[in-house]
N, C-alpha and C positions, 0 to 999 in steps of 0.2 A: 026698347028693341035691342037685342044683343048685337054687339059689333061683329062684323065678319071676321072669321078666323084667318090664320095664315094661308096664303095662296100656295098651292102645290102643283098647279097646272103647268103645262109646257112653256108658258110665257114668263114664268117667275121662278126665281131661285127658291129652293126650299126655305121656309121660314120667313119669306117676304110677305108683308101684309098687303092687302089690297091697296091701301093708301100709298104705300111705298111703291108698289108696282105702277100705279097711276102716275105718280110723280116722276118716276124713272122714264116711263113711256112718253110723258109730256115733254120732258127735258130733251129726249132724243128727237122727237118729232118737231118740236119748235126749232131746234137747231138745224135739222135737215130740210124742213119744208117751210119754215117761217110761221108767223102768227096767222095770217089770213088763210093759208091752205091747210092748217091743222084744225081739225074739227074735234068737238067733244066725242063724237062717235069713233073717230080714228084713234083718239087717245084711249078710249075705253077698250076698243078692239085690241090694240097693241098690249094693253095691260091685262086682257082677259077678264074684263069687268063690265058691268052694266053701265051705260052712259049716265043713268040717274045717280050712281055712286060718285061719279066725277063731280057733279054739281053738289051732291050732299057734302062731300069732303071739302071742296074748294070754292063753292058758291058760284063761280063763273069761270069761263075760259080765261078771261082777262086776269082774274086773281090768281089762277093757277100759273099763268105765264109769269106774272110778277113774282110769284114764290119760287119759280124754277130758274129764271133768267137773271143771274147775277154775274156781271163781268168784273173780274178783279185781275190786277196785274201785280205780280210780286215786284215791288220797287226796291227790294233789298239790293239787287245788283247795281242800282244807281247810287246808293248811299256813299260808298267809298270812292266814287269816281270824281276826280277833280272837275270843277265847274267848267273848265276850258275843254273838257272832253265829253261833257254830258250830252250834247246833241247827237254825236255819233253813237254813243252807248245806248241812248234811248231808241234810236232807229234800229239798232241791232236787236234790242229787246222786243220791239214791236214786230219786226220782220220774222222773228223766231217764235212768235206766239203759236201755240198748238191749235189743233182743229176745234177744240171745245170753245176756246176764246173767240175764234173766228165765227163759229156758229151762233154764239150768244150775241156778239156784236151785230151780225147780220139780222138775227131775229129781232133785236131791239130796233134797228134801223127800219126794217120792213114793217114792224108793228107800230111805228111811231105816229101813225094817224089816229091811234087811240090815245086819249088825253093822259091816262095814268101811265101808259107805256112811254109816251113822250116825256113825262116827268121823270121816269126812271132813267131814260136815256140822258136827259139833262143832268140828273144827279150823278150818274155814272161818269159822264164827261168831267164833271166838277171834281169828284172824289178820286177817280182813277188817273186822270191826266193832269188837271190843273193843280190840285192840292199838293201832290208830291213835288211838282216843279216849283211852285210858289215857296215851299219850305226851303228850297235850295237857293233862292234868289234874294237879293237885298236891293235897297234903293227905293225911291219914291214911285218908280214905275214897275216894280217887281210883279205886281198883280197883272198888269197889262202884258208884260213880257211872258208870264206864265200862260196867260190865255192865248196869246198869239202862237206860242210854241205848241200848246195843246191843239189849237186849230190846225196847225201844219201837220202834226202827228195824226190827228183824226182824218185829215184830208188824204194823207198817204194811205191809211187803212181803207178809206172810201175808194180811192183810185185802184187799189189792189184787189179788194174783196167785193165791192159793190159794182163798180164800173168795169172791173177786170181789164184794166188797161193792158193790152197785149205787149206793148213796148216795155212798160215797167215790169211786167211779169217775166219777160225774157231777159231783162237786164241782170247782168252778173251781180250776185248778192253784195260782194265787197264794193262794187261801183255804186250800187243803189245806196248802201250805207254811207259811203263817203260823200256822195252828192247831197243826199237828203240830210245827212248829219251836219254838213256845212251850212245848209239853209237854217236848220234849227239852231245851230250854234250862233249864227248872226243875230237871231232874235234873243237868245238867252244871254249872250255877252256881246252887245253891240259894240262896234268900234268906237273908240273915244274921239 
């Protein structure tokens, strides 16, 4: 059976393949609506494609979700920061994450009742938060401190993005960074 040609309809850019249009539509819908509220039919409609093609190309909604939802954080801004300032700098980096990162984080959290998505969330937590911190720490409890700091950081994202804590959302950015940064710093470099 021949592969569908490039899409040229109103929902796709000229030269976009149907597979790319489906992937793009799925990425946007998963970020905006979450896993549960995004259906294969909605993805197909947004891509201007038949729902059967979504399944043909990606096998299932869950596999399409896993292919499109990858949260990464550029840890480059953390590399040159002295360890004594890492807590505050990490909070700055997280508070300044763009809308795409927020959408992916929320989609992963909301879809975490699916086993593979829960695994992706756990792997993302390990790779995006814990591993970069662990690389910066030393000592016999470095892994534990990295995990505690990652838990604090993820808790802040949860409070801001999932629970939408109104007090934290209204808090002046420098004050939020200073207070939360100090909490993280106590875990990263505990007092002797």
